[in-house]
C-alpha positions as CSV (number, residue, x, y, z in Angstrom):
1,M,0.0,0.0,0.0
2,A,1.4,3.4,-1.0
3,L,1.9,5.8,1.9
4,D,-0.4,8.8,1.6
5,I,2.2,11.5,2.4
6,R,-0.3,14.3,2.0
7,R,-2.2,13.1,5.0
8,F,1.0,13.1,7.2
9,I,1.9,16.6,5.9
10,Q,-1.6,17.9,6.8
11,R,-1.1,16.4,10.3
12,F,2.3,18.1,10.5
13,V,0.7,21.4,9.5
14,E,-1.8,21.0,12.3
15,E,1.0,20.1,14.8
16,A,3.1,23.1,13.7
17,A,0.0,25.4,14.1
18,D,0.2,24.4,17.8
19,H,4.0,24.8,18.3
20,L,4.5,28.1,16.4
21,P,2.3,30.3,18.6
22,R,4.1,28.8,21.6
23,L,7.4,29.7,20.1
24,R,6.2,33.3,19.5
25,E,4.9,33.6,23.1
26,G,8.1,32.2,24.5
27,I,10.3,34.6,22.5
28,S,8.1,37.5,23.6
29,A,8.7,36.5,27.2
30,L,12.4,36.3,26.5
31,E,12.4,39.8,25.1
32,Q,10.6,41.2,28.2
33,G,12.9,39.2,30.5
34,H,10.0,37.2,31.9
35,A,11.0,33.7,30.7
36,D,12.0,31.2,33.3
37,R,14.0,28.0,32.8
38,E,10.9,25.9,32.1
39,Q,9.7,28.3,29.4
40,I,13.0,28.0,27.7
41,N,12.7,24.2,28.0
42,E,9.3,24.4,26.3
43,L,10.8,26.5,23.5
44,F,13.5,24.0,22.9
45,R,11.1,21.1,22.9
46,A,8.8,22.8,20.4
47,A,11.7,23.4,18.0
48,H,13.0,19.8,18.6
49,T,9.5,18.4,17.8
50,L,9.3,20.4,14.6
51,K,12.7,19.2,13.6
52,G,12.0,15.6,14.2
53,S,8.5,15.6,12.6
54,S,9.7,17.4,9.5
55,R,12.7,15.1,9.2
56,M,10.5,12.0,9.0
57,L,8.5,13.6,6.2
58,K,11.8,14.8,4.4
59,L,10.8,18.5,4.7
60,V,14.4,19.4,4.4
61,P,14.1,23.3,4.6
62,I,12.0,23.1,7.7
63,T,14.3,20.5,9.3
64,A,17.4,22.7,8.6
65,L,15.8,25.9,10.0
66,A,14.4,24.1,13.0
67,H,17.8,22.5,13.7
68,S,19.6,25.9,13.7
69,T,16.9,27.3,15.9
70,E,17.2,24.4,18.3
71,E,21.0,25.0,18.5
72,L,20.4,28.5,19.7
73,L,17.7,27.5,22.1
74,S,20.0,24.8,23.5
75,A,22.6,27.4,24.3
76,L,20.0,29.5,26.1
77,R,18.8,26.4,28.0
78,D,22.3,25.4,29.1
79,G,23.0,29.0,30.3
80,T,26.0,29.5,27.9
81,L,24.2,32.3,26.2
82,S,21.9,35.1,27.5
83,A,18.8,36.4,25.7
84,T,20.1,39.6,24.2
85,P,18.0,41.7,21.8
86,A,20.1,40.3,18.9
87,V,19.4,36.7,20.0
88,T,15.6,37.3,20.4
89,S,15.6,39.0,17.0
90,L,17.2,36.0,15.4
91,L,14.7,33.7,17.0
92,S,11.8,35.8,15.8
93,Q,13.1,35.7,12.3
94,S,13.5,31.9,12.5
95,V,9.9,31.5,13.6
96,D,8.7,33.8,10.8
97,G,10.7,31.6,8.3
98,L,9.2,28.4,9.8
99,A,5.7,29.9,9.7
100,D,6.2,30.8,6.0
101,L,7.3,27.3,5.1
102,V,4.4,25.7,7.0
103,S,2.0,28.2,5.3
104,R,3.2,27.0,1.9
105,L,2.5,23.4,2.9
106,A,-1.0,24.4,4.1
107,E,-1.6,25.9,0.7
108,G,-0.9,22.6,-1.0
109,A,2.9,22.7,-1.6
110,S,4.8,19.4,-1.3
111,G,8.1,18.9,0.4
112,D,9.9,19.2,-3.0
113,D,8.1,22.5,-3.7
114,L,9.5,24.2,-0.6
115,P,12.2,26.8,-1.1
116,A,15.6,26.1,0.4
117,A,16.2,27.3,4.0
118,D,17.8,30.7,4.3
119,E,21.5,29.9,4.7
120,A,22.3,33.3,6.1
121,L,19.7,33.0,8.8
122,C,20.8,29.4,9.7
123,S,24.4,30.5,9.9
124,A,23.5,33.5,12.1
125,L,21.5,31.2,14.4
126,E,24.3,28.7,14.8
127,N,27.1,31.3,15.1
128,A,25.1,33.0,17.9
129,A,24.7,29.6,19.6
130,H,28.5,29.3,19.7
131,G,28.9,32.9,21.0
132,Q,30.0,34.4,17.7
133,A,28.6,37.8,16.9
134,T,27.0,37.9,13.5
135,A,25.0,40.7,11.9
136,P,21.4,39.3,11.7
137,P,20.0,39.0,8.2
138,S,17.3,41.4,7.0
139,P,14.0,40.1,8.4
140,Q,12.3,40.4,5.1
141,T,14.5,37.7,3.5
142,T,13.2,35.1,5.9
143,L,9.7,35.4,4.4
144,A,10.7,34.1,1.0
145,P,14.2,32.6,1.2
146,S,14.1,31.5,-2.4
147,S,13.8,35.0,-3.8
148,A,16.7,37.4,-4.3
149,T,14.4,40.3,-4.0
150,S,12.8,41.5,-0.7
151,I,9.1,41.3,-0.2
152,P,7.1,44.2,1.2
153,P,5.9,43.8,4.8
154,S,2.4,43.6,3.6
155,S,3.2,40.1,2.2
156,A,3.4,38.8,5.8
157,A,-0.1,40.0,6.4
158,L,-1.3,38.3,3.2
159,V,0.1,35.0,4.3
160,T,-1.6,35.3,7.6
161,E,-4.9,36.2,6.0
162,S,-4.5,33.2,3.7
163,E,-4.0,30.9,6.7
164,L,-7.1,32.3,8.3
165,R,-9.2,31.8,5.2
166,L,-7.9,28.2,4.7
167,S,-8.4,27.1,8.2
168,D,-11.6,25.2,8.8
169,T,-10.6,23.7,12.1
170,V,-9.8,24.9,15.6
171,R,-7.2,23.2,17.7
172,V,-8.5,22.6,21.2
173,R,-6.3,21.2,24.0
174,L,-7.3,17.7,24.9
175,D,-7.7,18.4,28.6
176,R,-10.2,21.2,27.8
177,L,-12.2,18.8,25.5
178,D,-12.1,16.2,28.3
179,D,-13.6,18.8,30.7
180,V,-16.4,19.5,28.3
181,I,-17.2,15.8,27.9
182,R,-17.0,15.3,31.7
183,L,-19.4,18.2,32.3
184,M,-21.7,16.8,29.6
185,G,-21.6,13.5,31.4
186,E,-22.6,15.1,34.7
187,V,-25.5,16.9,33.0
188,L,-26.6,13.7,31.3
189,S,-26.5,11.8,34.7
190,G,-28.5,14.6,36.3
191,H,-31.0,14.3,33.5
192,H,-31.4,10.6,34.1
193,H,-32.4,11.4,37.7
194,L,-35.3,13.4,36.4
195,H,-36.9,10.2,35.2
196,T,-36.8,9.0,38.8
197,L,-38.5,12.2,39.9
198,V,-41.2,11.7,37.3
199,D,-41.9,8.2,38.6
200,Q,-42.0,9.5,42.2
201,A,-44.4,12.2,41.1
202,R,-46.7,9.6,39.6
203,A,-46.6,7.5,42.8
204,L,-47.2,10.6,45.0
205,S,-50.3,11.5,43.0
206,T,-52.1,8.3,44.2
207,S,-51.7,9.4,47.9
208,L,-53.3,12.9,47.4
209,P,-57.0,13.7,48.1
210,A,-59.3,13.3,45.1
211,E,-59.8,17.0,44.7
212,Q,-56.0,17.6,44.3
213,Q,-55.3,14.7,41.9
214,A,-56.5,16.5,38.7
215,P,-54.1,19.5,39.0
216,F,-51.3,17.2,40.1
217,H,-51.9,14.9,37.2
218,A,-51.6,17.9,34.9
219,F,-48.3,18.8,36.6
220,H,-47.0,15.2,36.3
221,R,-47.9,15.1,32.6
222,D,-46.1,18.4,31.8
223,L,-43.1,17.3,33.8
224,K,-43.0,13.9,32.0
225,D,-43.4,15.6,28.5
226,S,-40.6,18.0,29.3
227,V,-38.2,15.3,30.4
228,L,-39.0,13.1,27.4
229,S,-38.6,16.0,25.0
230,H,-35.1,16.6,26.3
231,D,-34.1,13.0,26.2
232,S,-33.1,12.9,22.5
233,L,-31.6,16.4,22.7
234,M,-29.4,15.5,25.7
235,S,-28.3,12.3,24.0
236,D,-27.5,14.0,20.7
237,L,-25.6,16.8,22.5
238,H,-23.4,14.3,24.4
239,D,-22.9,12.2,21.2
240,R,-21.6,15.3,19.4
241,A,-19.3,16.0,22.2
242,L,-17.9,12.5,22.1
243,Q,-17.5,12.7,18.3
244,M,-15.2,15.7,18.7
245,R,-12.7,13.4,20.3
246,M,-12.9,10.6,17.7
247,L,-9.9,10.0,15.4
248,P,-9.5,7.6,12.4
249,L,-7.4,4.5,13.0
250,S,-5.2,5.8,10.2
251,V,-3.4,7.8,12.9
252,V,-2.0,4.5,14.1
253,F,-2.3,2.2,11.1
254,D,-0.3,4.3,8.5
255,P,2.8,4.8,10.7
256,L,2.7,1.1,11.5
257,A,2.8,0.3,7.8
258,H,5.7,2.6,7.3
259,M,7.5,1.1,10.3
260,S,7.0,-2.5,9.2
261,R,9.2,-2.0,6.1
262,E,12.0,-0.4,8.1
263,L,11.9,-3.1,10.9
264,A,11.7,-5.9,8.4
265,Q,14.7,-4.5,6.5
266,S,16.7,-4.3,9.8
267,L,15.9,-8.0,10.3
268,G,17.0,-9.0,6.8
269,K,13.4,-9.8,5.9
270,Q,11.0,-8.5,3.2
271,V,7.3,-7.6,3.9
272,D,4.4,-6.1,2.1
273,C,2.1,-4.5,4.7
274,R,-1.5,-3.8,3.7
275,V,-3.9,-1.6,5.7
276,R,-7.7,-1.8,5.5
277,G,-10.4,0.0,7.4
278,S,-8.2,2.9,8.5
279,E,-11.1,5.2,8.2
280,I,-12.8,3.6,11.2
281,E,-12.9,6.0,14.1
282,L,-12.1,5.4,17.8
283,D,-12.0,7.7,20.8
284,R,-8.7,9.6,21.2
285,Q,-8.2,7.8,24.5
286,M,-8.4,4.5,22.8
287,I,-6.1,5.5,20.0
288,D,-3.5,6.7,22.5
289,R,-3.5,3.4,24.4
290,L,-3.8,1.2,21.4
291,S,-0.5,2.3,19.8
292,D,1.9,0.4,22.1
293,P,0.0,-3.0,21.9
294,L,-0.1,-2.7,18.1
295,I,3.6,-1.9,17.9
296,H,4.3,-5.0,20.1
297,L,2.2,-7.2,17.8
298,L,4.0,-5.8,14.7
299,R,7.4,-6.5,16.2
300,N,6.2,-10.0,17.1
301,A,4.9,-10.7,13.6
302,L,8.2,-9.5,12.0
303,D,10.6,-11.1,14.4
304,H,8.8,-14.4,15.3
305,G,6.3,-14.8,12.5
306,L,7.7,-14.0,9.1
307,E,10.6,-16.2,7.9
308,P,13.7,-14.9,6.1
309,P,13.4,-14.9,2.3
310,A,15.5,-18.0,1.7
311,E,13.5,-20.0,4.2
312,R,10.2,-18.8,2.7
313,Q,11.3,-19.8,-0.8
314,A,12.4,-23.3,0.5
315,A,8.8,-23.7,1.9
316,G,7.3,-22.8,-1.5
317,K,6.3,-19.3,-0.4
318,S,7.0,-15.9,-1.9
319,P,10.2,-14.4,-0.5
320,R,8.2,-11.3,0.6
321,G,6.0,-11.9,3.6
322,Q,2.5,-10.6,3.8
323,L,1.2,-8.6,6.8
324,V,-2.3,-7.3,6.9
325,I,-3.6,-4.8,9.5
326,E,-7.4,-4.3,9.2
327,A,-10.3,-3.0,11.2
328,W,-14.1,-3.2,10.9
329,Q,-17.0,-2.2,13.1
330,D,-19.2,-4.8,14.7
331,A,-22.2,-3.3,16.5
332,D,-20.7,-1.3,19.5
333,W,-17.3,-2.9,19.0
334,V,-14.4,-2.1,16.7
335,V,-12.4,-5.2,15.6
336,V,-8.7,-4.7,14.9
337,E,-6.9,-7.7,13.3
338,M,-3.2,-8.2,12.5
339,H,-2.3,-11.4,10.6
340,D,0.7,-12.7,8.8
341,D,1.5,-15.6,6.4
342,G,4.6,-16.6,8.4
343,A,5.6,-19.9,10.0
344,G,2.9,-19.8,12.7
345,I,3.5,-20.7,16.4
346,D,5.2,-24.0,17.1
347,L,3.3,-25.5,20.0
348,D,6.1,-27.8,21.0
349,V,8.5,-24.9,21.3
350,V,5.9,-23.0,23.4
351,R,5.5,-26.0,25.7
352,Q,9.2,-26.5,26.1
353,K,9.8,-22.8,26.9
354,A,6.9,-22.7,29.4
355,L,8.4,-25.7,31.3
356,T,12.0,-24.3,31.1
357,K,10.9,-20.9,32.5
358,Q,8.8,-22.8,35.1
359,L,5.7,-20.9,34.1
360,V,3.7,-24.1,34.4
361,N,4.5,-27.6,35.6
362,E,4.2,-30.7,33.4
363,E,0.9,-31.8,34.9
364,Q,-0.7,-28.4,34.2
365,L,0.8,-28.4,30.7
366,N,-0.7,-31.8,29.9
367,A,-4.2,-30.6,30.9
368,L,-4.1,-27.6,28.6
369,S,-6.0,-27.5,25.3
370,E,-4.3,-26.5,22.1
371,Q,-5.8,-23.0,22.4
372,E,-4.7,-22.6,26.0
373,T,-1.2,-23.8,25.1
374,L,-1.1,-21.1,22.4
375,E,-2.1,-18.4,25.0
376,L,0.9,-19.3,27.2
377,I,2.7,-16.6,25.1
378,F,0.7,-14.0,27.0
379,L,2.2,-15.0,30.4
380,P,4.7,-12.4,31.8
381,G,8.3,-13.5,31.1
382,F,7.4,-15.8,28.2
383,S,9.6,-15.6,25.0
384,T,10.5,-18.2,22.4
385,K,13.6,-16.4,21.4
386,S,16.8,-18.2,22.3
387,M,18.8,-15.0,22.4
388,I,18.0,-11.6,23.9
389,T,18.6,-8.8,21.4
390,D,17.7,-5.2,21.3
391,F,14.7,-6.2,19.2
392,S,13.1,-8.9,21.3
393,G,13.6,-11.9,23.6
394,R,13.4,-10.1,26.9
395,G,10.1,-11.8,27.8
396,V,8.1,-8.5,27.7
397,G,5.6,-7.4,25.2
398,M,2.8,-9.9,24.7
399,D,1.7,-9.8,28.4
400,V,1.6,-6.0,28.0
401,V,-0.6,-6.4,25.0
402,K,-3.1,-8.6,26.9
403,R,-3.1,-6.4,30.0
404,T,-3.7,-3.2,28.0
405,V,-6.4,-4.6,25.7
406,V,-8.3,-6.6,28.4
407,D,-7.8,-4.7,31.6
408,E,-7.3,-1.1,30.5
409,L,-9.3,-0.9,27.3
410,N,-12.2,-3.3,28.4
411,G,-11.7,-5.3,25.3
412,D,-10.9,-8.8,24.2
413,L,-7.8,-10.4,22.6
414,Q,-7.9,-13.6,20.6
415,L,-5.1,-15.6,19.0
416,A,-5.1,-18.1,16.2
417,S,-2.2,-19.8,14.6
418,E,-1.5,-22.6,12.2
419,R,1.9,-24.1,11.5
420,G,3.2,-22.9,8.2
421,S,0.3,-20.7,7.4
422,G,0.7,-17.8,9.9
423,T,-0.7,-16.1,13.0
424,R,-3.7,-13.9,13.6
425,F,-4.3,-11.6,16.5
426,T,-7.8,-10.2,16.9
427,L,-8.6,-7.3,19.2
428,R,-12.2,-6.4,20.0
429,L,-12.5,-2.9,21.5
430,P,-15.3,-0.6,22.6
431,L,-15.8,2.5,20.5
432,S,-15.1,4.7,23.5
433,L,-14.0,4.4,27.1
434,A,-15.8,7.6,28.0
435,M,-19.4,6.3,27.6
436,M,-20.8,2.8,27.4
437,R,-24.0,0.9,27.8
438,V,-24.3,-0.2,31.5
439,L,-26.6,-2.6,33.3
440,L,-27.2,-1.5,36.9
441,V,-28.0,-4.3,39.3
442,R,-28.6,-4.5,43.0
443,V,-27.0,-7.0,45.5
444,G,-28.2,-6.5,49.0
445,D,-28.1,-2.8,49.7
446,I,-25.4,-2.1,47.1
447,N,-25.9,-0.9,43.5
448,L,-23.3,-2.2,41.0
449,G,-22.7,-1.8,37.3
450,V,-21.6,-4.1,34.4
451,T,-20.8,-2.8,31.0
452,A,-23.1,-4.3,28.4
453,P,-20.4,-5.9,26.1
454,Y,-19.7,-8.4,28.9
455,V,-23.3,-9.3,29.5
456,S,-24.6,-12.4,27.8
457,E,-28.2,-12.6,29.2
458,L,-30.4,-12.4,32.3
459,V,-31.9,-15.7,33.4
460,E,-34.6,-16.3,36.1
461,C,-34.8,-19.9,37.2
462,S,-35.7,-22.2,40.1
463,S,-32.9,-23.3,42.4
464,H,-33.9,-26.8,41.5
465,A,-32.4,-26.2,38.0
466,F,-28.9,-26.2,39.4
467,I,-26.7,-29.2,39.5
468,D,-23.8,-30.0,41.8
469,A,-20.6,-30.5,39.7
470,A,-17.7,-31.5,42.0
471,G,-19.0,-29.1,44.7
472,Q,-19.5,-26.3,42.2
473,R,-23.1,-25.0,41.7
474,T,-23.8,-25.2,38.0
475,L,-26.5,-24.3,35.5
476,I,-27.0,-26.1,32.3
477,L,-27.7,-23.3,29.8
478,R,-28.4,-24.7,26.3
479,N,-25.2,-26.6,25.3
480,E,-23.1,-25.3,28.2
481,F,-22.3,-25.9,31.8
482,V,-22.2,-22.5,33.4
483,P,-20.8,-22.1,37.0
484,V,-23.2,-20.3,39.3
485,V,-21.7,-17.9,42.0
486,S,-23.3,-15.5,44.4
487,L,-22.1,-12.1,43.5
488,A,-22.5,-11.0,47.1
489,Q,-20.2,-13.9,48.3
490,L,-17.7,-13.2,45.5
491,L,-17.4,-9.6,46.7
492,G,-17.6,-10.3,50.4
493,L,-21.0,-8.6,50.8
494,P,-23.8,-9.6,53.1
495,V,-25.9,-12.3,51.5
496,T,-29.7,-11.7,51.4
497,T,-32.2,-14.5,51.8
498,S,-34.8,-14.8,49.0
499,V,-38.4,-15.3,50.0
500,T,-39.2,-17.0,46.7
501,D,-37.7,-20.1,45.0
502,K,-36.8,-18.0,41.9
503,T,-33.2,-17.0,41.4
504,L,-32.1,-14.1,39.2
505,L,-28.9,-14.7,37.3
506,L,-26.8,-12.2,35.4
507,V,-24.7,-14.3,32.9
508,V,-21.5,-12.6,32.0
509,H,-18.9,-13.7,29.5
510,Q,-15.5,-13.2,28.0
511,R,-14.8,-15.1,24.9
512,H,-15.6,-18.8,25.6
513,Q,-15.8,-18.4,29.4
514,K,-19.2,-17.7,31.1
515,L,-20.3,-17.1,34.7
516,A,-23.8,-16.9,36.1
517,L,-23.9,-14.3,39.0
518,I,-26.7,-14.4,41.5
519,I,-28.1,-10.9,41.9
520,D,-31.2,-9.5,43.7
521,S,-32.6,-7.3,41.0
522,L,-32.0,-5.4,37.8
523,I,-32.3,-1.6,38.3
524,D,-31.8,-0.1,34.9
525,E,-29.9,-0.1,31.6
526,H,-28.8,2.9,29.7
527,D,-25.7,4.7,28.3
528,M,-23.6,6.1,31.0
529,V,-20.4,8.1,31.4
530,I,-17.5,6.0,32.7
531,K,-15.4,7.7,35.4
532,P,-11.9,6.3,35.9
533,L,-10.9,5.2,39.4
534,P,-8.9,7.7,41.4
535,G,-5.2,6.8,41.9
536,H,-5.7,5.5,45.4
537,L,-8.3,3.0,44.3
538,R,-6.6,1.6,41.3
539,Y,-5.4,-1.4,43.2
540,L,-8.9,-2.9,43.3
541,P,-8.8,-5.6,40.7
542,L,-12.6,-6.3,40.5
543,V,-13.5,-2.7,39.8
544,S,-12.8,-1.0,36.5
545,G,-14.4,2.4,37.0
546,M,-17.4,4.3,38.4
547,V,-20.7,5.7,37.0
548,S,-23.0,8.3,38.5
549,M,-26.7,7.7,39.2
550,G,-27.5,11.3,39.9
551,R,-27.3,13.4,43.1
552,N,-23.6,12.4,43.4
553,A,-24.4,8.8,44.0
554,L,-21.5,6.8,42.6
555,V,-21.8,3.1,41.5
556,S,-18.8,0.8,41.0
557,L,-18.3,-0.9,37.6
558,L,-17.4,-4.6,37.9
559,H,-14.4,-5.7,35.9
560,V,-15.7,-9.0,34.4
561,P,-12.4,-10.5,33.3
562,A,-11.1,-10.2,36.9
563,L,-14.4,-11.8,38.2
564,L,-14.0,-14.7,35.8
565,E,-10.3,-15.1,36.8
566,T,-11.1,-15.0,40.5
567,T,-13.8,-17.6,40.2
568,R,-11.6,-19.9,38.1
569,H,-8.7,-19.7,40.7
570,N,-11.1,-20.5,43.5
571,V,-12.3,-23.6,41.7
572,Q,-8.8,-24.7,40.8
573,R,-7.7,-24.1,44.4
574,S,-10.4,-26.3,45.7
575,S,-9.8,-29.0,43.1
576,H,-6.0,-29.1,44.0
577,E,-6.9,-29.9,47.5
578,R,-8.4,-33.3,46.5
579,P,-6.2,-36.4,46.7
580,S,-5.0,-37.8,43.5
581,P,-4.4,-41.6,43.3
582,T,-1.1,-42.8,41.9
583,Q,-2.6,-45.1,39.3
584,A,-5.4,-42.9,38.0
585,K,-7.1,-43.7,34.8
586,R,-6.4,-41.2,32.1
587,I,-9.5,-39.5,30.5
588,L,-9.6,-37.1,27.5
589,V,-12.4,-34.5,27.6
590,V,-13.3,-32.8,24.3
591,D,-15.7,-29.8,24.3
592,D,-15.5,-26.4,22.7
593,S,-17.0,-24.7,25.8
594,L,-14.3,-23.7,28.4
595,N,-16.9,-23.9,31.2
596,T,-18.0,-27.4,30.2
597,R,-14.5,-28.7,29.9
598,E,-13.5,-27.3,33.3
599,I,-16.6,-28.6,35.1
600,E,-16.3,-32.1,33.7
601,K,-12.6,-32.0,34.6
602,D,-13.5,-31.1,38.2
603,V,-16.1,-33.8,38.4
604,L,-13.7,-36.5,37.1
605,E,-10.7,-35.4,39.2
606,A,-12.8,-35.4,42.3
607,W,-13.2,-39.2,41.6
608,G,-9.5,-39.7,41.1
609,Y,-9.2,-39.6,37.3
610,H,-6.4,-37.8,35.5
611,V,-7.9,-35.5,32.9
612,T,-6.6,-33.9,29.7
613,L,-8.7,-31.3,27.9
614,A,-9.2,-30.6,24.2
615,E,-11.2,-27.7,22.7
616,N,-12.5,-29.4,19.5
617,G,-12.5,-32.7,17.6
618,R,-9.2,-32.0,15.7
619,D,-7.4,-31.0,18.9
620,G,-8.9,-34.1,20.6
621,L,-7.9,-36.4,17.8
622,A,-4.3,-35.1,17.9
623,K,-4.0,-35.6,21.6
624,A,-5.6,-39.0,21.5
625,L,-3.1,-40.2,18.9
626,A,-0.1,-38.6,20.6
627,E,-0.6,-40.5,23.9
628,P,-3.0,-43.3,25.1
629,F,-6.1,-42.5,27.1
630,D,-8.3,-45.0,28.9
631,A,-11.5,-43.2,27.8
632,V,-12.8,-40.3,25.8
633,L,-15.7,-37.9,26.7
634,T,-16.8,-35.7,23.8
635,D,-19.4,-33.1,22.9
636,V,-21.1,-33.2,19.5
637,E,-21.5,-29.6,18.3
638,M,-17.9,-28.3,17.9
639,P,-16.1,-26.3,15.3
640,V,-13.4,-27.8,13.0
641,M,-14.5,-31.4,13.8
642,D,-17.6,-32.5,15.6
643,G,-18.0,-35.3,18.1
644,F,-19.5,-37.8,15.6
645,A,-16.6,-37.3,13.2
646,L,-14.1,-37.6,16.1
647,T,-15.7,-40.9,17.3
648,T,-15.5,-42.3,13.8
649,R,-11.8,-41.4,13.4
650,L,-11.0,-42.8,16.8
651,R,-12.7,-46.1,16.1
652,E,-10.6,-46.4,12.9
653,N,-7.5,-46.4,15.0
654,E,-6.4,-49.7,16.5
655,A,-5.6,-48.2,19.9
656,Y,-9.2,-46.9,20.4
657,R,-11.1,-49.6,18.7
658,Y,-12.4,-50.8,22.0
659,R,-11.7,-47.9,24.4
660,P,-14.8,-46.3,26.0
661,I,-16.1,-43.3,24.2
662,I,-19.0,-41.3,25.9
663,I,-20.9,-38.6,24.0
664,I,-22.2,-35.8,26.3
665,T,-24.4,-33.4,24.4
666,S,-27.5,-31.2,24.5
667,R,-29.0,-33.1,21.5
668,E,-32.0,-35.1,22.8
669,K,-33.5,-36.4,19.5
670,E,-33.6,-40.1,19.0
671,A,-32.0,-39.7,15.6
672,D,-28.9,-38.2,17.3
673,R,-28.8,-41.1,19.8
674,R,-28.9,-43.6,16.9
675,R,-26.2,-41.6,15.1
676,G,-24.0,-41.8,18.2
677,I,-24.4,-45.6,18.3
678,E,-23.7,-45.9,14.6
679,V,-20.3,-44.1,14.8
680,G,-19.3,-46.3,17.8
681,A,-20.1,-44.4,21.0
682,D,-20.5,-46.6,24.1
683,A,-22.8,-44.2,26.0
684,Y,-24.9,-41.1,25.2
685,I,-25.6,-38.6,28.0
686,V,-27.8,-35.6,27.5
687,K,-26.6,-32.4,29.2
688,G,-30.1,-31.3,30.1
689,S,-30.5,-34.3,32.5
690,F,-26.8,-34.4,33.5
691,D,-26.0,-36.0,36.8
692,Q,-22.4,-36.3,37.9
693,N,-23.0,-39.6,39.7
694,N,-24.6,-41.0,36.5
695,L,-21.5,-39.9,34.5
696,V,-19.1,-41.5,37.0
697,E,-21.1,-44.7,37.3
698,T,-21.3,-45.0,33.5
699,L,-17.5,-44.4,33.2
700,Q,-16.7,-46.9,36.0
701,A,-18.9,-49.5,34.3
702,L,-17.3,-49.1,30.9
703,L,-13.7,-49.1,32.4
704,G,-14.6,-52.3,34.3
């Protein structure tokens, strides 16, 4: 993809429009003797930024003049030079020259169209920086360095007028824009409270005497109409405020594409980087925090993923690697994907490195599915590089990516890889961190919030619908076993006793993992402004932010990934306390649901079996053929290879011709049962009537 240099030049012009006024203000303070050390530092940084940005875009005249200006400001900053009238005059002329060059860019000139920098002015600036007295050049020559004739002073005014006419944007400091959005959020929160007042007014009207109800009804109707008429206005106003902070992903994508070629070259590799969907917009906060994770992924793809040209040719590939960075919008999410056509991730290398670095032990490693093994690369300290270089191998990077995307950006990160075909990282991100859809729930006397992207569904059921799976209360929800946990107990809050047999469950999820949280009631659901936690509360892992319910009532937002992780650790801790016999039978559990795999594992380990997990039929077949198992438990509906196909393939193998295979599925039709028998299953258990004792008894009977 060709780099759109005009877009970068336009961004440079906007950046310069911010730095040039600061330079003028600082020079004016120098002239009046009011500039302190920090102001001189700011002047130096502004000139340094202009020099660096222009150098990247090969705007040679601007780079040269900014460099000479930086030299003089460096001498002022170091105290080797004082701000005499001659020095401030030179600085003023340099800023005029920079402004003229930037103005030409704003009018459509390219870098090649710019006149050469004024050599006399550059020399005067650098001589002054070294304490050499030089007569300053005529100020007029700096306005048009390419011309031998001077330009009347009115030309400067014409340039300024041209800039004013061309400008259709206003630069606003981000903190001021954040203040506007914050205040709009407070107004919106207060407006939501008016709905509560409307409901209270309706309830109050029923308690009034009959003769007062008619006028109060009229008041209630007017109040309600007024609040409703302002709903859409308030929402539109806040949406417009948020849109002012939206930026296209090209701000990140285009520099990444440019960077990929330079980094690949430094590694002796070749790459074609294609960018798609760069017009998709994200909140400025998201853009800022997304840069580092994407750079880590880019470096990972170039260093670990893409092979050297000779190695690619030997494998029948083009010597030039292909790297694609693309984005698309999916409802309230933006999906960002980076994938390459490299060698893919070698699972054997990952396993060996994880053991060598003692990130997991051998028993834990054997229990991991193929996908879980892949995701070991996200553990802190993991690296498959055999040598540490300045490019990679220090064991940092991928854990930072996961922490940033999941914990800081409230998003999701998925990894897929196939040996010889490449690796794909998929990031799902909310459009904005400033405002999100929130469900407000009540637990005891406490109100809590959960952002809507993490909410799967609300379920009301009888307590009799729960099953006991190795001591873990569990709900069978369609084709999945979902652990059930009291949110009050999880957070250490007082548990309320229900007067009815009905239990209200908030089912939350992250990727393939689900958790059913017992709550007391649902309060409301609407778009709310997310307030970050203050510094002294950021150690709380289960809380990601706050929202306001009006009248300064703050509600904690639960961090769902942390809730899932905490629950999983609690279950693992309790399962590790169970005794494990030395001669345990080895069972392979195959299911695409993480919850179901873990629950079946807990049930079987509680009875002394040694369990290995697989996430689909292909993964299960590979593990079954790699090492012997005494029995196989499999689901039917799975991606890649379903349970019927897996059973068929296993029965074709001599080692599994007579080994017990049990199908556990939500399919209840007789035709499915017959199909299970036809492919060679020994037992068929329906999840809807699942009973752990029945499973264990069936397994014991089949194992003899």
